C-alpha positions as CSV (number, residue, x, y, z in Angstrom):
1,M,35.9,8.7,-99.4
2,L,33.2,11.1,-100.6
3,T,34.1,14.6,-101.7
4,A,32.5,17.7,-100.2
5,C,30.5,18.2,-103.4
6,E,29.2,14.6,-103.3
7,F,28.0,15.3,-99.7
8,L,25.8,18.1,-100.9
9,N,23.8,15.7,-103.1
10,I,23.0,13.2,-100.4
11,A,19.7,13.5,-98.6
12,M,20.8,13.9,-95.0
13,T,19.1,15.7,-92.1
14,P,20.8,18.8,-90.6
15,N,21.8,16.8,-87.5
16,D,23.2,14.0,-89.7
17,L,25.2,16.6,-91.6
18,I,26.5,18.1,-88.4
19,A,27.6,14.7,-87.1
20,T,29.4,13.9,-90.3
21,G,31.0,17.4,-90.2
22,N,32.2,16.8,-86.7
23,Q,33.7,13.5,-87.8
24,A,35.5,15.2,-90.6
25,R,36.8,17.9,-88.3
26,E,38.2,15.2,-85.9
27,Q,39.9,13.6,-89.0
28,H,41.6,17.0,-89.7
29,D,39.5,17.6,-92.9
30,P,38.1,21.1,-92.3
31,E,37.0,21.7,-95.9
32,R,34.8,18.6,-95.7
33,A,33.5,19.6,-92.3
34,I,32.6,23.1,-93.6
35,A,30.7,21.6,-96.6
36,C,28.6,19.6,-94.2
37,Y,27.8,22.5,-91.8
38,A,27.0,24.8,-94.7
39,Q,24.5,22.3,-96.1
40,A,23.0,21.9,-92.6
41,F,22.2,25.6,-92.2
42,V,21.0,25.8,-95.8
43,Q,18.4,23.1,-95.0
44,D,17.6,24.7,-91.6
45,P,18.4,28.4,-91.4
46,N,17.5,28.4,-87.7
47,H,20.0,25.7,-86.7
48,S,22.3,27.5,-84.2
49,G,24.7,24.5,-84.0
50,A,25.3,24.5,-87.7
51,F,26.3,28.2,-87.7
52,N,28.4,27.7,-84.6
53,N,30.3,24.7,-86.0
54,Y,30.9,26.4,-89.4
55,G,32.3,29.5,-87.7
56,N,34.4,27.5,-85.3
57,V,36.1,25.5,-88.1
58,L,36.7,28.8,-90.0
59,R,38.4,30.1,-86.8
60,E,40.5,26.9,-86.4
61,M,41.6,27.4,-90.0
62,G,42.8,30.9,-89.2
63,H,39.9,32.8,-90.6
64,A,38.8,34.4,-87.4
65,L,37.3,37.6,-89.0
66,R,35.2,35.5,-91.4
67,A,34.1,33.3,-88.5
68,I,32.7,36.1,-86.3
69,P,29.4,36.7,-88.3
70,F,28.6,33.0,-88.2
71,L,29.2,32.7,-84.5
72,E,27.2,35.8,-83.8
73,T,24.3,34.3,-85.8
74,A,24.6,31.2,-83.7
75,R,24.2,33.3,-80.6
76,L,21.2,35.2,-82.0
77,L,19.5,32.0,-82.9
78,D,20.2,30.5,-79.5
79,P,21.2,33.1,-76.8
80,S,21.8,30.3,-74.3
81,S,24.5,28.7,-76.5
82,V,27.6,28.7,-74.3
83,T,29.7,27.0,-77.0
84,A,28.9,29.8,-79.5
85,E,29.8,32.5,-76.9
86,F,33.1,30.8,-76.0
87,N,34.1,30.3,-79.7
88,L,33.3,33.9,-80.3
89,A,35.5,34.9,-77.4
90,V,38.4,32.9,-78.8
91,A,37.9,34.5,-82.3
92,H,38.0,38.0,-80.9
93,L,41.1,37.2,-78.9
94,M,42.8,35.8,-82.0
95,L,42.2,39.1,-83.7
96,G,43.5,41.1,-80.7
97,N,40.0,42.4,-79.9
98,Y,40.7,42.1,-76.2
99,E,37.8,44.2,-74.9
100,Q,35.2,42.0,-76.5
101,G,37.3,38.8,-76.2
102,W,38.0,38.9,-72.4
103,R,34.4,39.9,-71.7
104,L,33.0,36.9,-73.6
105,Y,35.7,34.6,-72.2
106,E,33.9,34.6,-68.9
107,S,31.6,32.1,-70.6
108,R,34.4,29.5,-70.0
109,W,32.9,28.7,-66.7
110,R,29.8,27.3,-68.4
111,Y,31.7,25.8,-71.4
112,E,31.5,22.0,-71.5
113,H,35.2,21.3,-71.0
114,L,35.6,23.7,-68.1
115,E,32.1,23.6,-66.5
116,G,32.2,23.1,-62.8
117,T,35.8,24.3,-62.4
118,K,35.0,27.8,-61.2
119,P,36.1,28.2,-57.5
120,R,33.5,28.4,-54.8
121,L,34.9,30.4,-51.9
122,P,33.4,32.2,-48.8
123,K,34.9,35.6,-49.7
124,P,33.7,37.8,-52.6
125,E,35.1,37.4,-56.1
126,W,37.0,40.6,-57.1
127,S,35.2,42.7,-59.7
128,G,37.4,45.8,-59.7
129,E,37.1,47.1,-56.2
130,N,39.9,49.2,-54.6
131,L,42.7,46.9,-53.5
132,Q,44.8,49.3,-51.5
133,G,45.7,47.4,-48.3
134,K,43.7,44.4,-49.3
135,T,44.8,40.8,-49.8
136,I,43.6,39.1,-53.0
137,L,43.8,35.4,-53.7
138,V,44.8,34.7,-57.3
139,I,43.8,31.2,-58.4
140,G,45.6,29.5,-61.3
141,E,43.5,27.8,-63.9
142,Q,43.7,25.5,-66.9
143,G,47.1,24.3,-68.1
144,L,50.6,24.9,-66.8
145,G,51.4,27.1,-69.8
146,D,48.3,29.2,-69.1
147,Q,49.4,29.7,-65.5
148,I,52.9,30.7,-66.4
149,Q,51.6,33.2,-69.0
150,F,49.1,34.8,-66.7
151,L,51.4,35.1,-63.6
152,R,52.5,38.4,-65.1
153,F,49.3,40.1,-63.9
154,T,50.2,39.6,-60.2
155,G,52.6,42.6,-60.8
156,N,49.6,44.7,-61.8
157,L,47.8,43.8,-58.6
158,L,50.8,44.8,-56.5
159,D,50.9,48.1,-58.3
160,L,47.3,48.6,-57.2
161,G,48.4,48.3,-53.5
162,A,47.2,44.7,-53.0
163,K,48.9,41.9,-51.2
164,V,48.7,38.8,-53.3
165,R,48.3,35.1,-52.4
166,L,48.8,32.6,-55.2
167,H,47.1,29.3,-55.5
168,V,48.6,27.4,-58.4
169,S,49.3,23.9,-59.7
170,P,51.9,22.0,-57.7
171,A,54.3,22.0,-60.7
172,I,54.2,25.8,-60.8
173,Q,54.9,26.3,-57.1
174,P,58.7,25.7,-57.1
175,L,59.0,28.3,-59.8
176,L,57.9,31.0,-57.4
177,I,60.7,30.8,-54.9
178,N,61.9,34.4,-55.6
179,T,58.8,36.5,-55.6
180,P,58.3,40.3,-54.9
181,P,57.6,41.4,-51.3
182,G,53.9,41.8,-51.9
183,I,53.4,38.1,-52.6
184,V,52.4,37.0,-49.1
185,G,51.7,33.3,-49.7
186,I,51.9,30.6,-52.3
187,T,50.0,27.3,-52.1
188,S,49.2,24.6,-54.6
189,R,45.8,23.5,-55.8
190,T,46.2,20.2,-53.9
191,E,46.2,22.1,-50.5
192,D,43.1,23.0,-48.6
193,V,44.6,25.8,-46.5
194,I,45.1,28.9,-48.5
195,G,45.3,31.6,-45.8
196,E,43.4,34.8,-45.2
197,F,42.2,37.0,-48.0
198,D,39.6,39.7,-48.8
199,Y,38.9,38.9,-52.4
200,W,39.7,36.1,-54.9
201,V,40.1,36.1,-58.6
202,A,40.7,33.5,-61.3
203,M,43.9,34.2,-63.1
204,M,42.4,34.3,-66.6
205,S,39.8,36.9,-65.6
206,L,42.6,39.4,-64.7
207,P,43.0,40.8,-68.3
208,R,39.4,41.8,-68.4
209,L,39.4,43.3,-64.9
210,L,42.7,45.1,-65.5
211,N,41.5,46.4,-68.9
212,M,44.4,44.8,-70.7
213,R,45.0,45.6,-74.4
214,L,47.6,44.4,-76.9
215,E,49.8,47.3,-76.1
216,N,50.1,46.8,-72.4
217,V,50.2,43.0,-71.8
218,Q,54.0,43.2,-71.8
219,H,54.1,45.6,-68.9
220,Y,56.2,43.1,-66.9
221,L,58.7,41.6,-69.3
222,Q,60.8,39.2,-67.2
223,Y,58.4,38.3,-64.4
224,V,59.7,34.8,-63.4
225,Q,63.1,34.6,-61.6
226,T,65.5,31.7,-61.4
227,D,66.8,30.0,-58.2
228,P,70.5,31.0,-57.9
229,A,71.4,27.7,-56.2
230,R,69.9,25.7,-59.1
231,V,71.5,27.9,-61.6
232,Q,74.9,27.1,-60.1
233,V,74.1,23.4,-60.2
234,W,73.4,23.6,-63.9
235,A,76.6,25.7,-64.5
236,E,78.6,22.8,-63.0
237,R,76.7,20.2,-64.9
238,L,77.0,21.9,-68.3
239,G,80.6,22.9,-67.8
240,I,82.5,26.0,-69.0
241,P,80.8,27.5,-72.1
242,K,82.7,26.9,-75.4
243,N,82.7,29.1,-78.4
244,R,79.3,27.9,-79.6
245,M,75.6,28.5,-79.0
246,R,73.7,26.6,-76.4
247,I,70.2,25.8,-77.7
248,G,67.4,24.0,-75.8
249,V,64.7,22.1,-77.7
250,A,61.2,20.8,-77.0
251,W,59.1,19.2,-79.7
252,S,56.0,17.8,-78.1
253,G,53.2,18.6,-75.7
254,R,51.4,16.2,-73.5
255,K,50.5,13.0,-75.4
256,D,47.1,12.7,-73.7
257,S,45.8,16.1,-75.1
258,W,43.9,16.3,-78.4
259,I,45.0,19.9,-79.0
260,N,48.6,18.9,-78.4
261,Q,48.5,16.5,-81.2
262,H,48.2,19.5,-83.5
263,K,51.0,21.4,-81.7
264,S,53.6,18.7,-81.5
265,M,56.1,17.6,-84.1
266,P,57.9,14.3,-84.5
267,A,61.2,14.0,-82.6
268,A,62.8,13.1,-86.0
269,T,61.8,16.6,-87.3
270,M,63.6,18.3,-84.5
271,A,66.5,15.9,-84.9
272,D,66.8,16.8,-88.6
273,L,67.3,20.5,-87.6
274,V,69.9,19.6,-85.1
275,R,72.0,17.6,-87.5
276,Q,72.4,20.6,-89.7
277,F,74.2,22.5,-87.0
278,P,76.6,20.2,-85.2
279,E,78.7,23.2,-84.2
280,H,76.1,24.2,-81.6
281,Q,75.5,22.6,-78.2
282,W,71.9,21.2,-78.2
283,I,70.1,20.5,-74.9
284,N,66.9,18.4,-74.4
285,L,64.1,20.3,-72.5
286,Q,61.5,17.6,-73.2
287,V,61.1,16.1,-69.7
288,D,58.5,13.5,-70.7
289,A,60.1,12.2,-73.8
290,S,59.5,8.5,-74.6
291,A,62.6,6.2,-74.8
292,E,62.2,6.1,-78.6
293,D,62.1,9.9,-78.9
294,E,65.0,10.3,-76.6
295,E,67.0,7.9,-78.6
296,I,66.2,9.7,-81.9
297,I,67.1,13.1,-80.4
298,K,70.3,11.8,-78.8
299,S,71.5,10.2,-82.1
300,A,71.3,13.7,-83.6
301,G,73.6,15.1,-81.0
302,V,71.2,16.5,-78.4
303,E,72.5,16.2,-74.9
304,C,70.0,14.6,-72.5
305,Y,70.1,14.8,-68.7
306,P,67.6,12.2,-67.5
307,G,66.5,12.6,-63.9
308,T,68.0,16.0,-63.5
309,I,64.9,18.1,-64.3
310,G,62.5,17.6,-61.5
311,D,60.3,20.6,-61.9
312,F,59.9,24.0,-63.6
313,A,62.5,25.6,-61.3
314,D,65.1,23.1,-62.7
315,T,64.0,23.9,-66.2
316,A,64.2,27.6,-65.5
317,A,67.7,27.3,-64.1
318,L,68.8,25.3,-67.2
319,M,67.3,27.9,-69.5
320,H,69.4,30.6,-67.7
321,H,72.4,29.0,-69.5
322,L,70.9,28.8,-72.9
323,D,71.3,31.3,-75.8
324,L,68.1,30.2,-77.5
325,V,65.1,28.0,-76.9
326,I,63.3,26.3,-79.8
327,S,60.0,24.9,-78.6
328,V,56.6,24.1,-80.0
329,D,53.7,25.6,-78.1
330,T,54.2,24.1,-74.7
331,A,54.7,25.1,-71.1
332,A,58.5,25.2,-71.9
333,A,57.9,27.9,-74.5
334,H,55.9,30.0,-71.9
335,L,58.6,29.5,-69.3
336,A,61.3,30.7,-71.7
337,G,59.2,33.7,-72.6
338,A,58.5,34.5,-68.9
339,L,62.2,34.4,-68.2
340,G,63.0,36.7,-71.1
341,R,65.1,34.1,-72.9
342,P,65.3,34.2,-76.7
343,L,62.6,31.9,-78.0
344,W,61.6,30.5,-81.4
345,I,58.2,28.8,-81.6
346,P,57.3,26.6,-84.6
347,L,53.4,26.8,-84.8
348,N,50.9,24.5,-86.4
349,S,48.4,25.9,-89.0
350,Y,45.3,24.3,-87.6
351,G,43.6,25.0,-84.3
352,H,45.4,28.4,-84.1
353,C,45.7,29.1,-80.4
354,W,44.4,32.6,-79.8
355,R,47.5,33.8,-77.9
356,W,49.7,33.7,-81.0
357,M,47.1,35.6,-83.0
358,L,47.4,35.5,-86.8
359,N,49.8,36.6,-89.6
360,R,52.5,37.8,-87.4
361,D,55.9,36.5,-86.4
362,D,56.2,38.3,-83.1
363,S,54.1,38.0,-79.9
364,P,52.4,40.7,-77.9
365,W,53.0,38.5,-74.8
366,Y,56.7,37.8,-75.0
367,T,59.1,40.3,-76.5
368,T,61.8,37.7,-77.0
369,A,59.6,35.3,-79.0
370,R,59.7,34.8,-82.7
371,L,57.0,32.7,-84.4
372,F,57.4,30.3,-87.3
373,R,54.1,29.1,-88.8
374,Q,53.2,26.0,-90.9
375,E,51.9,26.8,-94.4
376,R,50.0,23.5,-94.5
377,Y,48.5,21.4,-91.7
378,G,50.9,18.8,-90.5
379,D,53.8,19.9,-92.6
380,W,56.6,21.3,-90.5
381,S,59.0,21.8,-93.5
382,A,58.3,25.5,-94.0
383,P,58.8,26.6,-90.4
384,M,61.8,24.4,-89.8
385,A,63.4,25.6,-93.0
386,K,63.0,29.2,-91.9
387,I,64.4,28.3,-88.5
388,A,67.4,26.7,-90.2
389,K,67.9,29.8,-92.3
390,F,67.9,32.0,-89.2
391,L,70.3,29.6,-87.4
392,G,72.6,29.9,-90.4
393,F,73.2,33.5,-89.5
394,F,74.8,32.3,-86.2
395,K,77.2,29.8,-87.7
396,I,80.6,30.1,-86.1
């Protein structure tokens, strides 16, 4: 394989260099990708794509501040570049620059991976009008974790005097059985009938419209409630608590997602942690675990309850009985945070999801969360060693 320096000596066109850089990025070789993109804009200082890709890889490596000038240059060279605008939004959000970040994040509707997903409804989209006595339809978007995270802002709308209708993914709907009085309807995105409303808003536009900043995103701390009947079922299933901690674990996101490949750890890595603390009761929260992964985790002493977790309401009821949740960046982590359960999240060092920001071990979104970051891409040893150290404080 050629080194980055060797690449610079090869006569390649800017577009060839960008294609080679893209391939290197997909192979998790950001240094090689950056060398290609840099050579591309050296050859062609007006190549917007080269500046965009260079800035985006810097952001993925956790250098969001350094990335911003390159992404801004990409936009100056090509004001129509939706990709540069979206990447710039994510960089600002990573840094906590929410005013700029949320404004630029509206470009998501034109971004290639989300283009065509913006709702088209006969009523006006809410843009900050007085909501006193009005009904607003809040539409969930993107992944399940995103919807759980952004459900919190329905409370802000209720504070503004609105009645709220929710339109969410089917998997989210059972989680909303116990909602405040101002929630007047809940439908799933598979249903055509959504009821009467005066305005609609996409869920991830709410931080911009509500003028959210780092210091006030936690306004509603425990904004998802459990179903008492399901809580009782899990109480009977788990039995009387013994003199030990109950810890739930999830080690992987969806297998069909490219980004989840970065977030997920091998089941064996989680199993290694479990084996160090046999005095605790370990519970599997991974509902889509393969037979192989489940066997690995069970052999370490994790209790599995196949067929008993049908939806997020079941998971929430189980979490009610847990002293701690250890989960990679998945919907399970967001659910634990929304429930106000103690939550430890081991995080990957490449890709850097904007919501966890940079260089901090707490979260502005979930007060009960603690973050444990990789020091090198793909190497879970450092965050898991730190988690083991913290767990050692709780030895009985």
